[in-house]
mmCIF file of the N, C-alpha and C atoms, coordinates in Angstrom:
data_MODEL
# 
_entry.id   MODEL 
# 
loop_
_atom_site.group_PDB 
_atom_site.id 
_atom_site.type_symbol 
_atom_site.label_atom_id 
_atom_site.label_alt_id 
_atom_site.label_comp_id 
_atom_site.label_asym_id 
_atom_site.label_entity_id 
_atom_site.label_seq_id 
_atom_site.pdbx_PDB_ins_code 
_atom_site.Cartn_x 
_atom_site.Cartn_y 
_atom_site.Cartn_z 
_atom_site.occupancy 
_atom_site.B_iso_or_equiv 
_atom_site.pdbx_formal_charge 
_atom_site.auth_seq_id 
_atom_site.auth_comp_id 
_atom_site.auth_asym_id 
_atom_site.auth_atom_id 
_atom_site.pdbx_PDB_model_num 
ATOM 1   N N  . MET A 1 1  ? -29.830 1.472   41.354 1.00 0.00 ? 1  MET A N  1 
ATOM 2   C CA . MET A 1 1  ? -30.196 0.169   41.605 1.00 0.00 ? 1  MET A CA 1 
ATOM 3   C C  . MET A 1 1  ? -28.846 -0.623  41.633 1.00 0.00 ? 1  MET A C  1 
ATOM 4   N N  . ARG A 1 2  ? -28.417 -0.368  40.280 1.00 0.00 ? 2  ARG A N  1 
ATOM 5   C CA . ARG A 1 2  ? -26.881 -1.204  39.919 1.00 0.00 ? 2  ARG A CA 1 
ATOM 6   C C  . ARG A 1 2  ? -25.779 -1.084  40.907 1.00 0.00 ? 2  ARG A C  1 
ATOM 7   N N  . ALA A 1 3  ? -25.649 0.016   41.313 1.00 0.00 ? 3  ALA A N  1 
ATOM 8   C CA . ALA A 1 3  ? -24.671 0.132   42.468 1.00 0.00 ? 3  ALA A CA 1 
ATOM 9   C C  . ALA A 1 3  ? -24.712 -0.418  43.641 1.00 0.00 ? 3  ALA A C  1 
ATOM 10  N N  . LEU A 1 4  ? -26.125 -0.337  43.846 1.00 0.00 ? 4  LEU A N  1 
ATOM 11  C CA . LEU A 1 4  ? -26.594 -1.599  45.104 1.00 0.00 ? 4  LEU A CA 1 
ATOM 12  C C  . LEU A 1 4  ? -26.253 -2.942  45.092 1.00 0.00 ? 4  LEU A C  1 
ATOM 13  N N  . SER A 1 5  ? -26.709 -3.293  43.690 1.00 0.00 ? 5  SER A N  1 
ATOM 14  C CA . SER A 1 5  ? -26.494 -4.832  43.601 1.00 0.00 ? 5  SER A CA 1 
ATOM 15  C C  . SER A 1 5  ? -24.966 -4.817  43.633 1.00 0.00 ? 5  SER A C  1 
ATOM 16  N N  . PHE A 1 6  ? -24.135 -4.093  42.960 1.00 0.00 ? 6  PHE A N  1 
ATOM 17  C CA . PHE A 1 6  ? -22.720 -4.179  42.960 1.00 0.00 ? 6  PHE A CA 1 
ATOM 18  C C  . PHE A 1 6  ? -22.087 -4.374  44.297 1.00 0.00 ? 6  PHE A C  1 
ATOM 19  N N  . ILE A 1 7  ? -22.620 -3.546  45.592 1.00 0.00 ? 7  ILE A N  1 
ATOM 20  C CA . ILE A 1 7  ? -22.310 -3.590  46.588 1.00 0.00 ? 7  ILE A CA 1 
ATOM 21  C C  . ILE A 1 7  ? -22.650 -4.865  47.245 1.00 0.00 ? 7  ILE A C  1 
ATOM 22  N N  . VAL A 1 8  ? -23.594 -5.088  47.302 1.00 0.00 ? 8  VAL A N  1 
ATOM 23  C CA . VAL A 1 8  ? -24.280 -6.526  47.972 1.00 0.00 ? 8  VAL A CA 1 
ATOM 24  C C  . VAL A 1 8  ? -23.301 -7.849  47.434 1.00 0.00 ? 8  VAL A C  1 
ATOM 25  N N  . ALA A 1 9  ? -22.958 -7.641  45.944 1.00 0.00 ? 9  ALA A N  1 
ATOM 26  C CA . ALA A 1 9  ? -22.484 -8.917  45.198 1.00 0.00 ? 9  ALA A CA 1 
ATOM 27  C C  . ALA A 1 9  ? -20.913 -8.966  46.185 1.00 0.00 ? 9  ALA A C  1 
ATOM 28  N N  . CYS A 1 10 ? -20.217 -7.957  45.895 1.00 0.00 ? 10 CYS A N  1 
ATOM 29  C CA . CYS A 1 10 ? -19.025 -7.761  46.979 1.00 0.00 ? 10 CYS A CA 1 
ATOM 30  C C  . CYS A 1 10 ? -18.966 -8.305  47.897 1.00 0.00 ? 10 CYS A C  1 
ATOM 31  N N  . GLY A 1 11 ? -20.249 -7.693  48.681 1.00 0.00 ? 11 GLY A N  1 
ATOM 32  C CA . GLY A 1 11 ? -20.177 -8.206  50.543 1.00 0.00 ? 11 GLY A CA 1 
ATOM 33  C C  . GLY A 1 11 ? -20.435 -9.779  50.434 1.00 0.00 ? 11 GLY A C  1 
ATOM 34  N N  . PHE A 1 12 ? -20.977 -10.195 49.404 1.00 0.00 ? 12 PHE A N  1 
ATOM 35  C CA . PHE A 1 12 ? -21.347 -11.680 49.610 1.00 0.00 ? 12 PHE A CA 1 
ATOM 36  C C  . PHE A 1 12 ? -19.541 -12.174 49.381 1.00 0.00 ? 12 PHE A C  1 
ATOM 37  N N  . LEU A 1 13 ? -19.243 -12.094 48.285 1.00 0.00 ? 13 LEU A N  1 
ATOM 38  C CA . LEU A 1 13 ? -17.898 -12.138 48.013 1.00 0.00 ? 13 LEU A CA 1 
ATOM 39  C C  . LEU A 1 13 ? -17.019 -12.303 49.419 1.00 0.00 ? 13 LEU A C  1 
ATOM 40  N N  . LEU A 1 14 ? -16.940 -11.059 49.487 1.00 0.00 ? 14 LEU A N  1 
ATOM 41  C CA . LEU A 1 14 ? -16.369 -10.539 50.787 1.00 0.00 ? 14 LEU A CA 1 
ATOM 42  C C  . LEU A 1 14 ? -16.354 -12.208 52.091 1.00 0.00 ? 14 LEU A C  1 
ATOM 43  N N  . ALA A 1 15 ? -17.777 -11.823 52.186 1.00 0.00 ? 15 ALA A N  1 
ATOM 44  C CA . ALA A 1 15 ? -18.361 -12.896 53.426 1.00 0.00 ? 15 ALA A CA 1 
ATOM 45  C C  . ALA A 1 15 ? -18.170 -14.218 53.440 1.00 0.00 ? 15 ALA A C  1 
ATOM 46  N N  . GLY A 1 16 ? -18.203 -14.801 52.120 1.00 0.00 ? 16 GLY A N  1 
ATOM 47  C CA . GLY A 1 16 ? -17.859 -15.912 51.956 1.00 0.00 ? 16 GLY A CA 1 
ATOM 48  C C  . GLY A 1 16 ? -16.643 -16.631 52.041 1.00 0.00 ? 16 GLY A C  1 
ATOM 49  N N  . SER A 1 17 ? -15.560 -15.466 51.544 1.00 0.00 ? 17 SER A N  1 
ATOM 50  C CA . SER A 1 17 ? -14.299 -16.023 51.870 1.00 0.00 ? 17 SER A CA 1 
ATOM 51  C C  . SER A 1 17 ? -13.794 -15.798 53.235 1.00 0.00 ? 17 SER A C  1 
ATOM 52  N N  . LEU A 1 18 ? -14.752 -15.135 53.959 1.00 0.00 ? 18 LEU A N  1 
ATOM 53  C CA . LEU A 1 18 ? -14.241 -14.982 55.383 1.00 0.00 ? 18 LEU A CA 1 
ATOM 54  C C  . LEU A 1 18 ? -14.889 -16.340 56.008 1.00 0.00 ? 18 LEU A C  1 
ATOM 55  N N  . PHE A 1 19 ? -15.907 -16.872 55.884 1.00 0.00 ? 19 PHE A N  1 
ATOM 56  C CA . PHE A 1 19 ? -16.491 -17.998 56.473 1.00 0.00 ? 19 PHE A CA 1 
ATOM 57  C C  . PHE A 1 19 ? -15.893 -18.971 55.874 1.00 0.00 ? 19 PHE A C  1 
ATOM 58  N N  . ALA A 1 20 ? -15.172 -18.993 54.651 1.00 0.00 ? 20 ALA A N  1 
ATOM 59  C CA . ALA A 1 20 ? -14.575 -20.264 54.475 1.00 0.00 ? 20 ALA A CA 1 
ATOM 60  C C  . ALA A 1 20 ? -13.155 -20.946 55.084 1.00 0.00 ? 20 ALA A C  1 
ATOM 61  N N  . GLY A 1 21 ? -12.249 -19.661 55.639 1.00 0.00 ? 21 GLY A N  1 
ATOM 62  C CA . GLY A 1 21 ? -11.336 -20.225 56.711 1.00 0.00 ? 21 GLY A CA 1 
ATOM 63  C C  . GLY A 1 21 ? -10.022 -20.337 55.763 1.00 0.00 ? 21 GLY A C  1 
ATOM 64  N N  . PRO A 1 22 ? -9.106  -20.779 56.210 1.00 0.00 ? 22 PRO A N  1 
ATOM 65  C CA . PRO A 1 22 ? -8.081  -20.894 55.621 1.00 0.00 ? 22 PRO A CA 1 
ATOM 66  C C  . PRO A 1 22 ? -7.704  -22.571 54.889 1.00 0.00 ? 22 PRO A C  1 
ATOM 67  N N  . PRO A 1 23 ? -7.062  -22.570 54.045 1.00 0.00 ? 23 PRO A N  1 
ATOM 68  C CA . PRO A 1 23 ? -6.879  -24.163 53.308 1.00 0.00 ? 23 PRO A CA 1 
ATOM 69  C C  . PRO A 1 23 ? -6.274  -24.846 54.604 1.00 0.00 ? 23 PRO A C  1 
ATOM 70  N N  . ASP A 1 24 ? -6.608  -26.233 54.383 1.00 0.00 ? 24 ASP A N  1 
ATOM 71  C CA . ASP A 1 24 ? -6.468  -27.329 55.383 1.00 0.00 ? 24 ASP A CA 1 
ATOM 72  C C  . ASP A 1 24 ? -4.637  -27.830 54.941 1.00 0.00 ? 24 ASP A C  1 
ATOM 73  N N  . GLY A 1 25 ? -3.898  -27.497 55.105 1.00 0.00 ? 25 GLY A N  1 
ATOM 74  C CA . GLY A 1 25 ? -2.492  -27.999 55.380 1.00 0.00 ? 25 GLY A CA 1 
ATOM 75  C C  . GLY A 1 25 ? -1.963  -27.970 54.055 1.00 0.00 ? 25 GLY A C  1 
ATOM 76  N N  . ASN A 1 26 ? -1.571  -29.618 53.735 1.00 0.00 ? 26 ASN A N  1 
ATOM 77  C CA . ASN A 1 26 ? -1.214  -29.729 52.167 1.00 0.00 ? 26 ASN A CA 1 
ATOM 78  C C  . ASN A 1 26 ? -1.925  -30.771 51.631 1.00 0.00 ? 26 ASN A C  1 
ATOM 79  N N  . LEU A 1 27 ? -3.278  -30.612 51.728 1.00 0.00 ? 27 LEU A N  1 
ATOM 80  C CA . LEU A 1 27 ? -4.178  -31.506 50.791 1.00 0.00 ? 27 LEU A CA 1 
ATOM 81  C C  . LEU A 1 27 ? -4.136  -30.932 49.284 1.00 0.00 ? 27 LEU A C  1 
ATOM 82  N N  . PRO A 1 28 ? -4.241  -32.115 48.486 1.00 0.00 ? 28 PRO A N  1 
ATOM 83  C CA . PRO A 1 28 ? -4.581  -31.514 47.178 1.00 0.00 ? 28 PRO A CA 1 
ATOM 84  C C  . PRO A 1 28 ? -5.439  -31.055 46.944 1.00 0.00 ? 28 PRO A C  1 
ATOM 85  N N  . GLY A 1 29 ? -5.517  -30.269 45.359 1.00 0.00 ? 29 GLY A N  1 
ATOM 86  C CA . GLY A 1 29 ? -6.787  -29.168 45.272 1.00 0.00 ? 29 GLY A CA 1 
ATOM 87  C C  . GLY A 1 29 ? -7.583  -30.175 44.939 1.00 0.00 ? 29 GLY A C  1 
ATOM 88  N N  . ILE A 1 30 ? -8.584  -29.618 44.444 1.00 0.00 ? 30 ILE A N  1 
ATOM 89  C CA . ILE A 1 30 ? -9.955  -30.391 43.744 1.00 0.00 ? 30 ILE A CA 1 
ATOM 90  C C  . ILE A 1 30 ? -9.940  -31.339 42.514 1.00 0.00 ? 30 ILE A C  1 
ATOM 91  N N  . GLY A 1 31 ? -10.165 -32.004 42.139 1.00 0.00 ? 31 GLY A N  1 
ATOM 92  C CA . GLY A 1 31 ? -9.723  -33.076 40.919 1.00 0.00 ? 31 GLY A CA 1 
ATOM 93  C C  . GLY A 1 31 ? -8.387  -33.192 40.731 1.00 0.00 ? 31 GLY A C  1 
ATOM 94  N N  . THR A 1 32 ? -7.687  -33.002 41.934 1.00 0.00 ? 32 THR A N  1 
ATOM 95  C CA . THR A 1 32 ? -5.813  -33.407 41.702 1.00 0.00 ? 32 THR A CA 1 
ATOM 96  C C  . THR A 1 32 ? -6.023  -35.146 42.423 1.00 0.00 ? 32 THR A C  1 
ATOM 97  N N  . PHE A 1 33 ? -4.558  -35.363 42.141 1.00 0.00 ? 33 PHE A N  1 
ATOM 98  C CA . PHE A 1 33 ? -4.345  -36.816 42.428 1.00 0.00 ? 33 PHE A CA 1 
ATOM 99  C C  . PHE A 1 33 ? -2.997  -36.717 43.263 1.00 0.00 ? 33 PHE A C  1 
ATOM 100 N N  . GLN A 1 34 ? -2.770  -37.163 44.386 1.00 0.00 ? 34 GLN A N  1 
ATOM 101 C CA . GLN A 1 34 ? -1.422  -36.993 44.798 1.00 0.00 ? 34 GLN A CA 1 
ATOM 102 C C  . GLN A 1 34 ? -1.227  -38.682 45.444 1.00 0.00 ? 34 GLN A C  1 
ATOM 103 N N  . TYR A 1 35 ? 0.013   -38.977 44.409 1.00 0.00 ? 35 TYR A N  1 
ATOM 104 C CA . TYR A 1 35 ? 0.410   -40.512 44.565 1.00 0.00 ? 35 TYR A CA 1 
ATOM 105 C C  . TYR A 1 35 ? 1.892   -39.938 45.726 1.00 0.00 ? 35 TYR A C  1 
ATOM 106 N N  . SER A 1 36 ? 1.757   -40.551 46.948 1.00 0.00 ? 36 SER A N  1 
ATOM 107 C CA . SER A 1 36 ? 3.041   -40.750 47.490 1.00 0.00 ? 36 SER A CA 1 
ATOM 108 C C  . SER A 1 36 ? 3.598   -42.343 47.445 1.00 0.00 ? 36 SER A C  1 
ATOM 109 N N  . GLY A 1 37 ? 3.331   -43.197 46.779 1.00 0.00 ? 37 GLY A N  1 
ATOM 110 C CA . GLY A 1 37 ? 4.045   -44.326 47.189 1.00 0.00 ? 37 GLY A CA 1 
ATOM 111 C C  . GLY A 1 37 ? 5.220   -44.414 46.320 1.00 0.00 ? 37 GLY A C  1 
ATOM 112 N N  . SER A 1 38 ? 5.565   -45.596 46.261 1.00 0.00 ? 38 SER A N  1 
ATOM 113 C CA . SER A 1 38 ? 7.149   -45.536 45.907 1.00 0.00 ? 38 SER A CA 1 
ATOM 114 C C  . SER A 1 38 ? 6.993   -45.064 44.400 1.00 0.00 ? 38 SER A C  1 
ATOM 115 N N  . PRO A 1 39 ? 8.127   -44.913 43.681 1.00 0.00 ? 39 PRO A N  1 
ATOM 116 C CA . PRO A 1 39 ? 8.128   -44.502 42.078 1.00 0.00 ? 39 PRO A CA 1 
ATOM 117 C C  . PRO A 1 39 ? 8.492   -45.810 41.180 1.00 0.00 ? 39 PRO A C  1 
ATOM 118 N N  . VAL A 1 40 ? 7.250   -45.609 40.164 1.00 0.00 ? 40 VAL A N  1 
ATOM 119 C CA . VAL A 1 40 ? 7.264   -47.007 39.477 1.00 0.00 ? 40 VAL A CA 1 
ATOM 120 C C  . VAL A 1 40 ? 7.976   -47.074 38.273 1.00 0.00 ? 40 VAL A C  1 
ATOM 121 N N  . THR A 1 41 ? 9.093   -48.210 38.640 1.00 0.00 ? 41 THR A N  1 
ATOM 122 C CA . THR A 1 41 ? 10.242  -48.177 37.539 1.00 0.00 ? 41 THR A CA 1 
ATOM 123 C C  . THR A 1 41 ? 9.710   -49.415 36.504 1.00 0.00 ? 41 THR A C  1 
ATOM 124 N N  . THR A 1 42 ? 10.124  -48.752 35.085 1.00 0.00 ? 42 THR A N  1 
ATOM 125 C CA . THR A 1 42 ? 9.500   -49.390 33.880 1.00 0.00 ? 42 THR A CA 1 
ATOM 126 C C  . THR A 1 42 ? 10.711  -50.091 33.347 1.00 0.00 ? 42 THR A C  1 
ATOM 127 N N  . THR A 1 43 ? 11.136  -51.738 33.048 1.00 0.00 ? 43 THR A N  1 
ATOM 128 C CA . THR A 1 43 ? 12.181  -52.185 31.985 1.00 0.00 ? 43 THR A CA 1 
ATOM 129 C C  . THR A 1 43 ? 12.177  -52.140 30.860 1.00 0.00 ? 43 THR A C  1 
ATOM 130 N N  . ALA A 1 44 ? 13.280  -52.031 29.816 1.00 0.00 ? 44 ALA A N  1 
ATOM 131 C CA . ALA A 1 44 ? 13.114  -51.878 28.452 1.00 0.00 ? 44 ALA A CA 1 
ATOM 132 C C  . ALA A 1 44 ? 12.333  -53.124 28.114 1.00 0.00 ? 44 ALA A C  1 
ATOM 133 N N  . PRO A 1 45 ? 11.528  -53.103 27.283 1.00 0.00 ? 45 PRO A N  1 
ATOM 134 C CA . PRO A 1 45 ? 11.214  -54.626 26.437 1.00 0.00 ? 45 PRO A CA 1 
ATOM 135 C C  . PRO A 1 45 ? 12.605  -55.250 25.890 1.00 0.00 ? 45 PRO A C  1 
ATOM 136 N N  . GLN A 1 46 ? 12.361  -56.633 25.949 1.00 0.00 ? 46 GLN A N  1 
ATOM 137 C CA . GLN A 1 46 ? 13.785  -57.533 25.807 1.00 0.00 ? 46 GLN A CA 1 
ATOM 138 C C  . GLN A 1 46 ? 13.390  -57.835 24.225 1.00 0.00 ? 46 GLN A C  1 
ATOM 139 N N  . PRO A 1 47 ? 14.541  -57.840 23.347 1.00 0.00 ? 47 PRO A N  1 
ATOM 140 C CA . PRO A 1 47 ? 14.647  -58.033 22.056 1.00 0.00 ? 47 PRO A CA 1 
ATOM 141 C C  . PRO A 1 47 ? 13.968  -59.226 22.027 1.00 0.00 ? 47 PRO A C  1 
ATOM 142 N N  . ILE A 1 48 ? 13.442  -59.667 20.898 1.00 0.00 ? 48 ILE A N  1 
ATOM 143 C CA . ILE A 1 48 ? 13.057  -61.288 20.497 1.00 0.00 ? 48 ILE A CA 1 
ATOM 144 C C  . ILE A 1 48 ? 13.667  -61.394 19.279 1.00 0.00 ? 48 ILE A C  1 
ATOM 145 N N  . VAL A 1 49 ? 14.470  -62.545 19.629 1.00 0.00 ? 49 VAL A N  1 
ATOM 146 C CA . VAL A 1 49 ? 15.551  -63.160 18.709 1.00 0.00 ? 49 VAL A CA 1 
ATOM 147 C C  . VAL A 1 49 ? 14.952  -64.385 18.027 1.00 0.00 ? 49 VAL A C  1 
ATOM 148 N N  . LEU A 1 50 ? 14.911  -64.408 16.932 1.00 0.00 ? 50 LEU A N  1 
ATOM 149 C CA . LEU A 1 50 ? 14.541  -65.528 15.922 1.00 0.00 ? 50 LEU A CA 1 
ATOM 150 C C  . LEU A 1 50 ? 15.563  -66.495 15.365 1.00 0.00 ? 50 LEU A C  1 
ATOM 151 N N  . ALA A 1 51 ? 15.640  -67.394 15.757 1.00 0.00 ? 51 ALA A N  1 
ATOM 152 C CA . ALA A 1 51 ? 16.460  -68.053 14.915 1.00 0.00 ? 51 ALA A CA 1 
ATOM 153 C C  . ALA A 1 51 ? 15.833  -69.161 14.068 1.00 0.00 ? 51 ALA A C  1 
ATOM 154 N N  . ALA A 1 52 ? 16.560  -68.788 12.503 1.00 0.00 ? 52 ALA A N  1 
ATOM 155 C CA . ALA A 1 52 ? 15.750  -69.649 11.474 1.00 0.00 ? 52 ALA A CA 1 
ATOM 156 C C  . ALA A 1 52 ? 16.930  -70.231 10.550 1.00 0.00 ? 52 ALA A C  1 
ATOM 157 N N  . ARG A 1 53 ? 16.336  -71.462 10.204 1.00 0.00 ? 53 ARG A N  1 
ATOM 158 C CA . ARG A 1 53 ? 17.562  -72.497 9.748  1.00 0.00 ? 53 ARG A CA 1 
ATOM 159 C C  . ARG A 1 53 ? 17.062  -72.631 8.060  1.00 0.00 ? 53 ARG A C  1 
ATOM 160 N N  . PHE A 1 54 ? 17.938  -72.001 7.304  1.00 0.00 ? 54 PHE A N  1 
ATOM 161 C CA . PHE A 1 54 ? 17.674  -72.306 5.954  1.00 0.00 ? 54 PHE A CA 1 
ATOM 162 C C  . PHE A 1 54 ? 18.265  -73.335 5.239  1.00 0.00 ? 54 PHE A C  1 
# 
């Protein structure tokens, strides 16, 4: 009975992958984010100069 269950489970795995088909082009995976815009540039913060008169 265990051998039959194992064979049936393997059959379901094989059939599922066959019915799924190939992946669609260059789409990102599940849960990923693909940004195709221009790169974000950050400038260095300007130093704060204090003038004090004593």
